[in-house]
C-alpha positions in Angstrom: -98.5 -112.1 -79.3 -98.1 -110.6 -82.8 -97.3 -107.2 -81.3 -94.4 -108.7 -79.4 -93.0 -110.3 -82.6 -93.3 -106.9 -84.3 -91.4 -105.2 -81.5 -88.6 -107.8 -81.7 -88.3 -107.3 -85.4 -88.1 -103.5 -84.9 -85.3 -103.9 -82.3 -83.4 -106.4 -84.5 -83.5 -103.8 -87.3 -82.0 -101.1 -85.0 -78.8 -103.2 -84.7 -78.5 -104.2 -88.3 -75.3 -103.0 -90.1 -77.3 -101.8 -93.1 -80.0 -99.1 -92.7 -83.5 -99.9 -94.0 -84.6 -98.6 -97.4 -86.0 -95.1 -97.3 -89.7 -94.8 -98.1 -91.4 -91.9 -99.9 -95.1 -91.5 -100.6 -95.4 -89.7 -104.0 -98.3 -88.9 -106.3 -96.3 -89.7 -109.4 -93.3 -92.0 -110.0 -90.1 -89.9 -110.4 -88.3 -90.0 -113.7 -85.1 -91.1 -111.9 -85.3 -93.5 -109.0 -82.8 -93.3 -106.1 -81.2 -96.6 -105.0 -82.2 -97.9 -101.5 -85.5 -96.2 -101.8 -89.1 -97.5 -102.0 -91.6 -95.2 -103.7 -95.2 -95.7 -102.8 -97.4 -94.1 -105.4 -100.8 -92.8 -104.5 -102.8 -89.9 -103.2 -105.7 -89.0 -100.9 -105.2 -92.2 -98.9 -105.2 -94.5 -102.0 -102.0 -96.3 -102.9 -101.8 -98.1 -106.2 -98.2 -99.0 -106.8 -94.8 -99.5 -105.1 -91.6 -99.1 -107.0 -87.9 -99.5 -106.4 -84.6 -100.2 -108.2 -83.8 -103.9 -108.2 -81.6 -104.5 -105.1 -79.2 -106.8 -107.0 -77.6 -103.8 -108.6 -78.8 -104.3 -112.1 -80.7 -101.0 -111.8 -83.9 -102.2 -113.4 -87.1 -100.6 -112.0 -89.5 -102.9 -110.3 -93.1 -101.9 -109.9 -95.6 -103.8 -107.7 -99.3 -103.4 -108.2 -101.2 -102.6 -105.0 -104.6 -102.4 -106.6 -107.1 -105.3 -107.0 -105.9 -107.5 -109.8 -103.3 -110.0 -110.6 -100.5 -110.0 -109.7 -101.0 -107.9 -106.6 -98.9 -107.1 -103.5 -100.0 -105.9 -100.1 -98.3 -103.0 -98.5 -97.9 -102.6 -94.7 -96.7 -99.3 -93.3 -94.9 -99.5 -90.0 -94.6 -96.9 -87.2 -90.9 -96.2 -88.0 -91.6 -95.2 -91.6 -90.6 -98.6 -93.2 -92.8 -100.8 -95.3 -93.4 -104.5 -95.9 -94.5 -105.9 -99.2 -95.9 -109.4 -99.5 -95.7 -111.8 -101.2 -92.1 -111.8 -102.3 -90.8 -110.0 -105.4 -89.4 -112.3 -108.0 -87.9 -111.3 -111.4 -88.4 -114.2 -113.7 -86.0 -112.9 -116.3 -82.6 -111.2 -116.6 -81.2 -111.0 -113.1 -83.9 -113.4 -111.6 -83.7 -111.6 -108.2 -86.0 -113.1 -105.6 -86.4 -111.4 -102.3 -88.8 -110.2 -99.5 -89.1 -106.6 -98.5 -89.7 -106.7 -94.7 -89.7 -103.5 -92.6 -87.6 -101.8 -95.2 -85.0 -104.5 -95.5 -84.2 -106.9 -98.3 -84.3 -110.5 -97.4 -82.9 -112.6 -100.2 -84.5 -116.0 -101.0 -81.7 -118.6 -100.9 -82.1 -121.7 -103.1 -79.2 -123.7 -101.6 
């Protein structure tokens, strides 16, 4: 039944007004990050970090560790080139953004 849920999520994303974030697999983090882009850093099948600019617009670089350790995120790559990171990403200072990255889309955590 999980495959059916994945297909529904993919179809829902096709009709979203905002396109998913672009994903690039790179061996080194670029000096300048592009907005609306997730960089997965690694080589030879090993991935050790994911990075993106904070989606709130503050332009701070966020880096999520994919290696064993703490804190650690898990990366799922999807057939359509998008990625999912879990758990959520939460900046605990400055802009305090808290969001999920699911299939290349930012899902904000709402505290209302």
